N, C-alpha and C positions, 0 to 999 in steps of 0.2 A: 603555642598554638592550642586552640580548643580541640579536645578530643571529640571527633564527630561520630565515632563508632562505626556501625555497619554501613557500607555503601554498596550499591548495585552497579557492577561494572561489566561491560561487554568484553569477553575474553576471546571470542571467536566469531566468525561470520562466514556465511556461504550463500550460494545462489544457484538457481538453475534457470537458464534462459533457453527456451526451445530452439531447435536448429532451423525449423521451417520459417523462412522469411517471406512475409506477404507484403508486397509493395502496393502503393496507391494504384498503380496501373492494373492490378488484379481486380479492381472494382469497376473497370470501365465497361464491362459487359453485364453488370448487374441491372436488374429492373427494380427501381425504387418507388415506393409509395409514401404518401404522407400519412399522418395518424387518422385521417378520415377515409383512408382506403383509396385515395385518388392518385393515379400515376403521376410522378413528377415530370413536368414537361422540359425542365432544364436539362441540357445535355450532361452526360456523366463526366465528361472531361472538365466541365465548368464546376460541377458539384465537388469533384475531387480537388480541383485547384483551390476552391474556396475553403474547404476543410483544411487543407495543408497550410494555407495562409494564416488561418485562425489558430490552429492547434499545433502547428509545426510538425505534425506526424507525416513522415515520408514512408515509413514501413513499420511493421509490427511483427511479433512472433506468435506462431500457433503451435500448440502441442502436437506431437506425432499421434497418428490414428490409434496406435496400440497402447497409448499411455493415458493415465487419468491424473487428477490433481494430487492425490496422495503420493503418486510416483515422483512427481516433481518435488513435493514437500520432503520426501525421504532423501532425495539426492542433495537438496540444499541443506537439510539437517545433518547428513553425514559429513558434508564439507565443513559445516560450522563446528561439529564435534572434533573433527580432525584438526581444524585450525586452532581450537582451544586446547588440544592435546589432553582431553579428559576421557575417562572411562564412562561410556554411556550408562552403565549400571549405577553410577553415582548421581544421576539426574533425579531431582525431586519432583519436577513437573515437566510435562510437555504440553504446551498450549499452541493450538493450531487455529489461526485466524483464516476464515474462508467464508463463503456465503452460499455456495451451490453444491458442495460435496463433490463426489466422484461421478462426473457425467461422462458416459461412454460415447464414443463417436457414433455407434450404431443404435444407441438407445438413450436419447437425450432427456432422461428424467433425473431429477435430483436424487442422489443416493448418499445418505448420511448415517446409515446403520450397517456396521458399527461406525463410530466417529472416525474422522480422518486421523485424529491423534492416536486412537487405538490401532489403526492400520499402520501408521508410521512407526509407532513403538514396536509393533510386530515385525515390520520390515527391518528395523534396527537390531532385532534379536535381543531386546532387553527383557530379562527374566524377572528383575526386581519388581515385586507387586506394589511397592511403595513409590514407584515412579508413576505419579498420577497423570493420566493423559486425558485431556478434554478439549473440546472445540469452542471457538468463540466467533459467532456470527455478529458482526457489528458494522456492516457496510464496508466501504473502502477504508475507514479508520480502524479496522479490526486489529491489524498488527500493532499499531501504536497503543491501542487499548490493552492488548495482551501484554505489552511491555509494562504498562502501568500496573496491571494486576501482578505481574511477576515481581515488580519492585515492592509492592505491598507484601507479597509472600516473604521476600528476603528481609525487608526492614522489620517485619514482625517476628523474625526468627523461625518461621515455618519452613523455610527453604534456604539452601545454599547454592544450588545450581538449577537453573531453569532454561529449557530449550524453547525458544519462541519462534514460531514459523508463520509466515504469511504465504499462502498459495492459492491460486485461482485460475480457472479455465473459462474466461469470458467468451472465447470464440464459440463455445458450444451453447451459450444462452443468448447469443446475439441474433436478432432477426435479420436474415440476409436481405430483406427488402426495406430495411430502415437505414437511412444514411448514418445514423449513430453507430452502426455496426463497424464502421471504419475506425472508430476510436479504440476498440477493445482488443486485448491481447491476453497472452497467457504467461505464467512464470511463477517462480517461488524464491523466497529469500528467508534466511534464518540466522539467528544469533544465539549465542550462549550468554546468559546473564548470570553472573556469579557474585556471591557475597565477598566483600573485602573489608578488612579493618583499616581505616585510614584516619590520620590526624587532620586531614584537610578534606573538604567536600569535593568528591570526585564521583564519576558515574552519573546516575540519574539524580538530579537535584530537586526539581519541582515539576509538577504536571497539572494539567487542567483538562476537563472534559465537559462538554455541554450537549444536550439533546433537545432540539427544537421540533418537537413532534406536533404541537398544537396546530400550527399553520403549515408545516412543511413535511409532514410524515410521508406523503405520497409523491414527492418530486421524482423519486425513482420507485418503480414498481414493476410487477410482472404481469404482462398481458399477451394476448395473441398477436399474430403477425399483422403488419400493416397491409399485407397482400390479402384482399378479400377472397381470393381463390387459392389460398395457401394449401388447403386440403385437410387440415386437422386443427385441434385446439392446443397445440404445443404452446407453452408459455415462454416468452422472451423478455429480457430486461429492457425496460423502457424508461426514458427520462424526459422531464420537462426542462430542456436545456436552457431556455431563456431565464426561467424563474430560478433554476439552480445556480446559474451564473450570478444573477442579481443577489441571491442569498449569500453566496460565497464571498463576493467582494465587499458586501456590506458587513458581514459578521465575522469572517475569519481574521482580518487584521486586528480588530479590537481584542479578540480572544488570544491571539499570539502575544499582543502587548501585555495583557493581563498575566499570562504565563511567565513572561520575562520578568515582570515586576514581582511576581510571587517568589522568584528566585533571587530577588534583591539585586538585579542586574539592570544595565541599560542596553539599548540597542547596539551601541558600539562594542559591547562585550561579545556579541554573537558573531562567530566567525563563519559559520555555515548554517544554511537553512535547508534541511532535507524535507521537502514537502511533497505530498501526493500529487501526481501529475495526470490530470485528465484533459487539460487544455492549457497550452503554453501561454496564451493571451491572458487567461484567468490568473495563472500563477504570477505573471509579471505584474498584473494589476494589483493582486493581493500584496506583493512585496512593496510596490510603490505606495500603496495606501498605508501599509505598516510604517514605512519611513515618514510619511506625511504626519502620522499620529505623533511622531517624535520631532516634528518641525523640520524634517530633512527631505531633500529631493535627490534624484539621480543616484539610486543605490548601485553599488558595484555589482555588475551582473555575475561576477564570480562567486558571490556569497551564496547563490542558489544553484547548485549543480542540476543539470537537466539531462534526462534520458528519454523523454517522450518522443523525440524525433525518430528514433530507431527502435524503441521498445513499445511505444504506445501506452495505453492505460491498462495495466494488469492488476488493478484494484489493490488488495491488501499486500500484494507482492512488490508494489512499486517502491516503497520507501526502503525496505530491507535490501532489495536488489541494488538500489542506488547507493545505499550506505556501503555495501560490500564492494561495489565497483570503485568508490572513492577511496576507501581506506586501503585498498590494494592498488591504488594509483592507476586505475584503468580508464579514468576520465581525464581528458586533456585539461591541463591547467588547474587540476583539483587535487588537493590532499588535505589531510588533517594533521595537526601537530599536538604534542603533549601540552596539556593545559588549555586547549581550545574549548570554548563553550559552543555547543551545537544545539540547534533548535530543530526538533522533529515534529512534524505536524501533518494532519490529514483532515479531509472533509468528505462526507458521503452520505449514502442512504440513511434515512432516519428522520430528519437530517441530524447527523452527528458531526461534531468538530472536536478534535483533541490535539494536545501538544505536550511535549516534555522537553525540559532543558537538560542537557547532558554535558558533563565536563570530561574531556579525555584524560585518563590517568597517566 
């Protein structure tokens, strides 16, 4: 066998899913406005039913009032460290993907000083000054991009152990008067990526990232409430849902195919697709179009584990939480086996798309 040298392998994973469950029924008494400030005339029960039909979201999780994003990130990180059985003082990097920092319940302003990575390193009690801690804001694809960076560190010989965290509190930057607020949720996921010497290619095999800013930079952005009488200029996350959907189903499938081909694999080699979940209909469409690019139809639904129905869209936390749930066999009919090729992917603000192929050691 050819000596492949250093590989980047996941040796532990962890997650934090908030305890507070928010069902679709909790939105029935909301007052919704469109982006022109006009009150929606459609009854809320019909709005909620339509959203559930398209996205499959039945409930989502919100962070406790006394917690912030770095708290969730710390819990997920601690779990991943324990799962890997390593001394946190031996970590070379801590990379935290997020977009809005620590937003408090009673003061909803973005707080990123110090970085969330610095806060989490402090909470972990790590004294090693050469455990480098930094943040990565990259939209929903942030955790996937952080994994790609960690792989670079390891393959270059700069690191042996990297803690990669995705954590977000979307509930506190969601406009309560925008129907899109029903999509968003909170959570955190983390993995330990370690260097391993292997005679076969395992761990992270190949990756691909693209940023389509020329025409699509502002499909997600921060603006004031849809409610013209909201009372202040608080900024909330907004998205052009129709154009974002069109962009994703047009661009993501070909990007995933290109990533698979970079790994010198075929679609039949991929056993699981861990993809960011903002809209179930969109994800199913992406998967179907990916199969069509290979001249195939009717993909096996079990190839793409889903969590959106009960966890909603928690941005950078979605993929690592889903991975942790599957490898610990907490998702019905889902598991991964030694030697499986997995495809991790995300799409989000920027617009950014990224993916990597991973082989289970």
